C-alpha positions as CSV (number, residue, x, y, z in Angstrom):
1,M,0.1,0.1,0.1
2,K,1.6,3.3,-1.1
3,L,0.4,6.3,1.3
4,T,-0.1,9.3,-0.5
5,I,0.0,13.0,0.8
6,K,-3.8,13.0,0.6
7,D,-3.9,10.4,2.9
8,V,-1.6,12.0,5.6
9,E,-3.5,15.3,5.1
10,H,-6.3,13.6,5.8
11,V,-4.9,11.7,9.2
12,A,-3.5,15.2,10.2
13,K,-6.9,17.0,9.9
14,L,-8.5,14.2,11.5
15,A,-5.8,14.4,14.5
16,R,-6.4,18.4,14.3
17,L,-2.6,18.6,13.6
18,K,-1.2,21.3,11.1
19,F,2.0,20.7,9.1
20,T,3.6,22.9,6.2
21,G,3.8,21.5,3.0
22,K,7.4,20.1,3.4
23,E,6.7,18.8,6.8
24,I,3.6,16.6,5.2
25,E,6.3,15.7,2.2
26,E,8.7,14.1,5.0
27,L,5.9,12.5,7.0
28,T,4.5,10.9,4.0
29,S,7.8,9.1,3.0
30,Q,8.3,8.2,6.7
31,L,5.0,7.0,7.2
32,D,5.2,5.1,3.9
33,S,8.6,3.2,4.9
34,I,7.0,2.3,8.3
35,I,4.0,0.8,6.6
36,S,6.3,-1.1,4.0
37,Y,8.3,-2.5,6.8
38,I,5.2,-3.7,8.7
39,E,3.7,-5.5,5.6
40,K,7.0,-7.4,5.3
41,M,5.5,-9.2,8.5
42,N,2.7,-10.4,6.4
43,E,5.2,-12.7,4.3
44,L,5.4,-14.9,7.6
45,D,3.9,-17.8,8.0
46,T,2.4,-17.7,11.9
47,S,-0.3,-20.4,11.2
48,Q,1.7,-22.2,14.0
49,V,2.5,-19.7,16.2
50,E,0.0,-19.5,19.3
51,P,-1.7,-16.3,19.8
52,T,-0.2,-14.6,23.0
53,S,0.0,-11.2,24.6
54,H,3.6,-11.6,26.5
55,V,6.4,-13.4,24.9
56,I,7.1,-14.9,28.2
57,D,4.5,-17.1,30.1
58,M,3.0,-14.2,33.0
59,K,1.1,-14.8,35.4
60,N,-0.5,-12.2,38.2
61,V,1.2,-12.4,41.3
62,F,-0.7,-10.6,44.0
63,R,0.5,-10.0,47.6
64,P,-1.9,-10.5,50.5
65,D,-3.8,-7.5,51.4
66,E,-2.6,-6.3,55.0
67,V,-3.2,-3.3,56.8
68,G,-0.1,-1.4,57.5
69,E,1.6,1.8,58.8
70,S,0.1,5.1,56.7
71,L,2.4,8.1,56.2
72,P,2.3,10.9,58.5
73,R,0.1,13.4,57.1
74,E,3.0,16.1,57.1
75,D,4.9,13.9,54.8
76,T,2.2,13.1,52.7
77,L,1.1,17.1,52.2
78,K,5.1,18.1,52.1
79,N,5.0,18.1,48.3
80,A,1.6,19.3,47.7
81,P,1.3,22.3,45.6
82,V,-1.5,23.6,48.0
83,Q,-2.6,22.5,51.3
84,E,-5.7,23.7,53.5
85,N,-6.6,22.5,57.0
86,G,-4.4,19.3,56.6
87,F,-5.7,18.4,53.2
88,F,-4.7,18.7,49.5
89,K,-6.3,21.4,48.1
90,V,-7.4,21.1,44.3
91,P,-9.7,23.4,42.0
92,K,-13.3,23.1,42.1
93,I,-14.5,21.4,38.8
94,I,-18.2,21.3,39.5
95,E,-20.1,24.7,38.7
């Protein structure tokens, strides 16, 4: 599949990105090279390869949920940009 300038302009419009003519040409060339390289993978016989999400067999390892010591309030709020009465203060988001 050959990528065209029109294709890149369309994707840029969908992503609400603005590029100069020169940038569009460069992106077209770069994206076309990437797609061509990925298309080479279609030549591989993967019929005997089982679908997987990880290269190695992974299992979720959960630790027991145990109650522990909390950080002191002063340490927790030490890096807070704004605090008030011992709490984080954040902008109001409800009108």
